[in-house]
N, CA, C and O atoms as a GROMACS GRO file, in nm:
protein
  276
    1MET      N    1   0.097  -0.159   0.014
    1MET     CA    2  -0.009   0.036  -0.053
    1MET      C    3   0.105   0.131  -0.024
    1MET      O    4   0.147   0.189  -0.125
    2GLY      N    5   0.157   0.156   0.072
    2GLY     CA    6   0.289   0.263   0.045
    2GLY      C    7   0.308   0.233  -0.042
    2GLY      O    8   0.248   0.310  -0.117
    3THR      N    9   0.401   0.104  -0.146
    3THR     CA   10   0.476   0.168  -0.309
    3THR      C   11   0.334   0.253  -0.379
    3THR      O   12   0.356   0.344  -0.459
    4GLU      N   13   0.189   0.213  -0.341
    4GLU     CA   14   0.115   0.283  -0.426
    4GLU      C   15   0.059   0.401  -0.451
    4GLU      O   16   0.023   0.462  -0.551
    5ARG      N   17   0.064   0.433  -0.242
    5ARG     CA   18   0.102   0.550  -0.259
    5ARG      C   19   0.156   0.721  -0.328
    5ARG      O   20   0.121   0.824  -0.385
    6TRP      N   21   0.309   0.614  -0.245
    6TRP     CA   22   0.416   0.697  -0.354
    6TRP      C   23   0.413   0.719  -0.456
    6TRP      O   24   0.464   0.825  -0.492
    7MET      N   25   0.347   0.626  -0.558
    7MET     CA   26   0.389   0.620  -0.682
    7MET      C   27   0.266   0.656  -0.734
    7MET      O   28   0.248   0.623  -0.852
    8GLU      N   29   0.131   0.746  -0.645
    8GLU     CA   30   0.057   0.824  -0.719
    8GLU      C   31   0.066   0.973  -0.641
    8GLU      O   32  -0.019   1.062  -0.644
    9CYS      N   33   0.150   0.973  -0.594
    9CYS     CA   34   0.220   1.101  -0.514
    9CYS      C   35   0.248   1.172  -0.645
    9CYS      O   36   0.200   1.282  -0.674
   10LEU      N   37   0.326   1.103  -0.719
   10LEU     CA   38   0.365   1.133  -0.882
   10LEU      C   39   0.304   1.219  -0.972
   10LEU      O   40   0.347   1.270  -1.075
   11ALA      N   41   0.184   1.226  -0.910
   11ALA     CA   42   0.072   1.235  -1.022
   11ALA      C   43   0.091   1.159  -1.176
   11ALA      O   44   0.046   1.199  -1.284
   12ARG      N   45   0.118   1.120  -1.167
   12ARG     CA   46   0.128   1.061  -1.291
   12ARG      C   47  -0.031   1.053  -1.388
   12ARG      O   48  -0.140   1.093  -1.349
   13PRO      N   49  -0.010   1.011  -1.475
   13PRO     CA   50  -0.184   0.969  -1.527
   13PRO      C   51  -0.190   0.782  -1.485
   13PRO      O   52  -0.081   0.729  -1.505
   14VAL      N   53  -0.266   0.715  -1.448
   14VAL     CA   54  -0.308   0.611  -1.472
   14VAL      C   55  -0.371   0.562  -1.660
   14VAL      O   56  -0.454   0.616  -1.734
   15ALA      N   57  -0.287   0.446  -1.678
   15ALA     CA   58  -0.307   0.418  -1.795
   15ALA      C   59  -0.391   0.302  -1.772
   15ALA      O   60  -0.503   0.312  -1.823
   16ASN      N   61  -0.358   0.160  -1.688
   16ASN     CA   62  -0.473   0.092  -1.672
   16ASN      C   63  -0.488   0.052  -1.495
   16ASN      O   64  -0.395   0.006  -1.429
   17ASP      N   65  -0.637   0.082  -1.437
   17ASP     CA   66  -0.648   0.052  -1.275
   17ASP      C   67  -0.606  -0.084  -1.278
   17ASP      O   68  -0.571  -0.136  -1.384
   18TRP      N   69  -0.606  -0.144  -1.173
   18TRP     CA   70  -0.587  -0.280  -1.096
   18TRP      C   71  -0.704  -0.334  -1.173
   18TRP      O   72  -0.819  -0.291  -1.179
   19ARG      N   73  -0.636  -0.461  -1.244
   19ARG     CA   74  -0.642  -0.546  -1.332
   19ARG      C   75  -0.534  -0.708  -1.298
   19ARG      O   76  -0.411  -0.711  -1.296
   20ALA      N   77  -0.615  -0.809  -1.280
   20ALA     CA   78  -0.523  -0.949  -1.231
   20ALA      C   79  -0.468  -0.984  -1.384
   20ALA      O   80  -0.535  -0.982  -1.486
   21TRP      N   81  -0.354  -1.011  -1.374
   21TRP     CA   82  -0.236  -1.138  -1.472
   21TRP      C   83  -0.226  -1.265  -1.440
   21TRP      O   84  -0.183  -1.297  -1.330
   22LEU      N   85  -0.263  -1.355  -1.528
   22LEU     CA   86  -0.300  -1.508  -1.455
   22LEU      C   87  -0.132  -1.566  -1.508
   22LEU      O   88  -0.034  -1.536  -1.577
   23LEU      N   89  -0.206  -1.696  -1.392
   23LEU     CA   90  -0.040  -1.817  -1.399
   23LEU      C   91  -0.099  -1.940  -1.442
   23LEU      O   92  -0.176  -1.985  -1.358
   24ASN      N   93  -0.087  -2.014  -1.555
   24ASN     CA   94  -0.218  -2.136  -1.577
   24ASN      C   95  -0.324  -2.182  -1.596
   24ASN      O   96  -0.360  -2.296  -1.627
   25GLU      N   97  -0.402  -2.044  -1.569
   25GLU     CA   98  -0.602  -1.960  -1.628
   25GLU      C   99  -0.578  -1.935  -1.423
   25GLU      O  100  -0.685  -1.933  -1.362
   26ASP      N  101  -0.474  -1.922  -1.354
   26ASP     CA  102  -0.529  -1.841  -1.226
   26ASP      C  103  -0.478  -1.719  -1.229
   26ASP      O  104  -0.402  -1.660  -1.306
   27VAL      N  105  -0.549  -1.682  -1.104
   27VAL     CA  106  -0.494  -1.547  -1.031
   27VAL      C  107  -0.410  -1.492  -0.997
   27VAL      O  108  -0.418  -1.446  -0.884
   28ALA      N  109  -0.259  -1.460  -1.092
   28ALA     CA  110  -0.114  -1.488  -1.035
   28ALA      C  111  -0.076  -1.352  -0.946
   28ALA      O  112   0.038  -1.351  -0.899
   29GLY      N  113  -0.151  -1.252  -0.924
   29GLY     CA  114  -0.123  -1.126  -0.887
   29GLY      C  115  -0.185  -1.007  -0.929
   29GLY      O  116  -0.251  -1.036  -1.029
   30MET      N  117  -0.191  -0.951  -0.916
   30MET     CA  118  -0.244  -0.766  -0.980
   30MET      C  119  -0.115  -0.664  -1.040
   30MET      O  120   0.008  -0.658  -1.026
   31ILE      N  121  -0.213  -0.594  -1.109
   31ILE     CA  122  -0.085  -0.484  -1.238
   31ILE      C  123  -0.192  -0.389  -1.202
   31ILE      O  124  -0.314  -0.402  -1.194
   32LYS      N  125  -0.094  -0.268  -1.180
   32LYS     CA  126  -0.169  -0.129  -1.180
   32LYS      C  127  -0.061  -0.074  -1.260
   32LYS      O  128   0.053  -0.080  -1.212
   33THR      N  129  -0.082  -0.007  -1.404
   33THR     CA  130  -0.029   0.136  -1.447
   33THR      C  131  -0.029   0.188  -1.515
   33THR      O  132  -0.086   0.181  -1.624
   34TRP      N  133   0.064   0.290  -1.454
   34TRP     CA  134   0.093   0.467  -1.473
   34TRP      C  135   0.116   0.505  -1.671
   34TRP      O  136   0.095   0.429  -1.765
   35ASP      N  137   0.148   0.598  -1.672
   35ASP     CA  138   0.218   0.584  -1.773
   35ASP      C  139   0.420   0.578  -1.759
   35ASP      O  140   0.496   0.653  -1.697
   36HIS      N  141   0.445   0.469  -1.837
   36HIS     CA  142   0.592   0.462  -1.791
   36HIS      C  143   0.650   0.372  -1.638
   36HIS      O  144   0.767   0.357  -1.602
   37MET      N  145   0.530   0.328  -1.576
   37MET     CA  146   0.584   0.250  -1.479
   37MET      C  147   0.474   0.141  -1.475
   37MET      O  148   0.398   0.116  -1.569
   38SER      N  149   0.476   0.072  -1.337
   38SER     CA  150   0.391  -0.050  -1.334
   38SER      C  151   0.437  -0.077  -1.172
   38SER      O  152   0.542  -0.106  -1.114
   39LEU      N  153   0.314  -0.055  -1.139
   39LEU     CA  154   0.345  -0.172  -0.952
   39LEU      C  155   0.213  -0.350  -0.998
   39LEU      O  156   0.100  -0.382  -1.035
   40ILE      N  157   0.333  -0.397  -0.960
   40ILE     CA  158   0.301  -0.546  -0.988
   40ILE      C  159   0.323  -0.664  -0.851
   40ILE      O  160   0.425  -0.712  -0.801
   41THR      N  161   0.179  -0.684  -0.821
   41THR     CA  162   0.212  -0.734  -0.725
   41THR      C  163   0.180  -0.914  -0.809
   41THR      O  164   0.154  -0.956  -0.922
   42VAL      N  165   0.213  -1.002  -0.608
   42VAL     CA  166   0.256  -1.162  -0.641
   42VAL      C  167   0.164  -1.218  -0.585
   42VAL      O  168   0.150  -1.144  -0.488
   43LYS      N  169   0.083  -1.302  -0.574
   43LYS     CA  170  -0.022  -1.360  -0.477
   43LYS      C  171   0.071  -1.454  -0.388
   43LYS      O  172   0.156  -1.539  -0.417
   44GLY      N  173   0.018  -1.401  -0.260
   44GLY     CA  174   0.096  -1.516  -0.189
   44GLY      C  175   0.216  -1.510  -0.141
   44GLY      O  176   0.269  -1.593  -0.067
   45CYS      N  177   0.254  -1.426  -0.176
   45CYS     CA  178   0.452  -1.415  -0.178
   45CYS      C  179   0.488  -1.287  -0.084
   45CYS      O  180   0.416  -1.193  -0.053
   46GLY      N  181   0.637  -1.318  -0.046
   46GLY     CA  182   0.684  -1.219   0.091
   46GLY      C  183   0.835  -1.161  -0.062
   46GLY      O  184   0.856  -1.197  -0.178
   47HIS      N  185   0.893  -1.068   0.025
   47HIS     CA  186   0.947  -1.013  -0.028
   47HIS      C  187   1.053  -1.058  -0.150
   47HIS      O  188   1.096  -0.982  -0.237
   48THR      N  189   1.084  -1.202  -0.133
   48THR     CA  190   1.201  -1.238  -0.228
   48THR      C  191   1.103  -1.391  -0.298
   48THR      O  192   1.127  -1.510  -0.276
   49ILE      N  193   0.996  -1.334  -0.381
   49ILE     CA  194   0.920  -1.378  -0.497
   49ILE      C  195   1.030  -1.481  -0.532
   49ILE      O  196   0.966  -1.586  -0.523
   50PRO      N  197   1.132  -1.510  -0.558
   50PRO     CA  198   1.180  -1.640  -0.608
   50PRO      C  199   1.168  -1.747  -0.497
   50PRO      O  200   1.146  -1.864  -0.529
   51THR      N  201   1.182  -1.708  -0.357
   51THR     CA  202   1.203  -1.827  -0.270
   51THR      C  203   1.063  -1.866  -0.235
   51THR      O  204   1.024  -1.982  -0.252
   52TYR      N  205   1.010  -1.801  -0.200
   52TYR     CA  206   0.850  -1.841  -0.173
   52TYR      C  207   0.750  -1.866  -0.298
   52TYR      O  208   0.671  -1.960  -0.291
   53CYS      N  209   0.755  -1.774  -0.428
   53CYS     CA  210   0.633  -1.856  -0.576
   53CYS      C  211   0.772  -1.833  -0.627
   53CYS      O  212   0.835  -1.728  -0.606
   54PRO      N  213   0.825  -1.953  -0.706
   54PRO     CA  214   0.942  -1.976  -0.783
   54PRO      C  215   0.845  -1.931  -0.926
   54PRO      O  216   0.849  -1.824  -0.987
   55GLU      N  217   0.750  -2.066  -0.954
   55GLU     CA  218   0.738  -2.027  -1.074
   55GLU      C  219   0.661  -1.899  -1.132
   55GLU      O  220   0.694  -1.834  -1.231
   56ALA      N  221   0.543  -1.874  -1.041
   56ALA     CA  222   0.530  -1.704  -1.029
   56ALA      C  223   0.537  -1.566  -1.064
   56ALA      O  224   0.471  -1.472  -1.107
   57GLY      N  225   0.733  -1.628  -0.998
   57GLY     CA  226   0.789  -1.516  -0.972
   57GLY      C  227   0.896  -1.510  -1.117
   57GLY      O  228   0.932  -1.401  -1.164
   58PHE      N  229   0.937  -1.636  -1.172
   58PHE     CA  230   0.978  -1.660  -1.324
   58PHE      C  231   0.865  -1.637  -1.392
   58PHE      O  232   0.900  -1.593  -1.501
   59GLU      N  233   0.728  -1.644  -1.385
   59GLU     CA  234   0.618  -1.582  -1.531
   59GLU      C  235   0.622  -1.438  -1.463
   59GLU      O  236   0.534  -1.460  -1.380
   60PHE      N  237   0.649  -1.344  -1.445
   60PHE     CA  238   0.662  -1.249  -1.362
   60PHE      C  239   0.767  -1.182  -1.440
   60PHE      O  240   0.729  -1.104  -1.527
   61PHE      N  241   0.861  -1.195  -1.428
   61PHE     CA  242   1.015  -1.200  -1.473
   61PHE      C  243   0.997  -1.231  -1.600
   61PHE      O  244   1.045  -1.145  -1.674
   62HIS      N  245   0.943  -1.326  -1.662
   62HIS     CA  246   0.965  -1.291  -1.868
   62HIS      C  247   0.887  -1.215  -1.890
   62HIS      O  248   0.941  -1.127  -1.957
   63LYS      N  249   0.735  -1.181  -1.865
   63LYS     CA  250   0.614  -1.124  -1.896
   63LYS      C  251   0.727  -0.943  -1.901
   63LYS      O  252   0.739  -0.865  -1.996
   64TRP      N  253   0.793  -0.933  -1.749
   64TRP     CA  254   0.849  -0.843  -1.754
   64TRP      C  255   0.953  -0.786  -1.883
   64TRP      O  256   0.967  -0.679  -1.942
   65LEU      N  257   1.001  -0.892  -1.889
   65LEU     CA  258   1.128  -0.867  -1.979
   65LEU      C  259   1.049  -0.840  -2.162
   65LEU      O  260   1.094  -0.812  -2.273
   66ASN      N  261   0.951  -0.861  -2.120
   66ASN     CA  262   0.894  -0.893  -2.271
   66ASN      C  263   0.837  -0.790  -2.283
   66ASN      O  264   0.813  -0.747  -2.396
   67ASP      N  265   0.804  -0.728  -2.178
   67ASP     CA  266   0.706  -0.642  -2.181
   67ASP      C  267   0.568  -0.662  -2.266
   67ASP      O  268   0.518  -0.619  -2.369
   68SER      N  269   0.529  -0.769  -2.144
   68SER     CA  270   0.352  -0.849  -2.209
   68SER      C  271   0.249  -0.867  -2.068
   68SER      O  272   0.187  -0.965  -2.026
   69PHE      N  273   0.261  -0.745  -2.024
   69PHE     CA  274   0.167  -0.707  -1.910
   69PHE      C  275   0.059  -0.668  -1.992
   69PHE      O  276  -0.045  -0.627  -1.940
   0.00000   0.00000   0.00000
């Protein structure tokens, strides 16, 4: 919540409000996009996503690298 609040304080226009992103047809997390920046969550994970949710972490990284969110 703190990160989202900080990002909103930048007063950038929201390109896409919160929406789900999927892994194996299940909700893996949420994403909100402003112009030129995004906030992405991974459901059920702590700060070390590769440790707690390696499959979702890999998919998140793959989508981020390919700009496919």
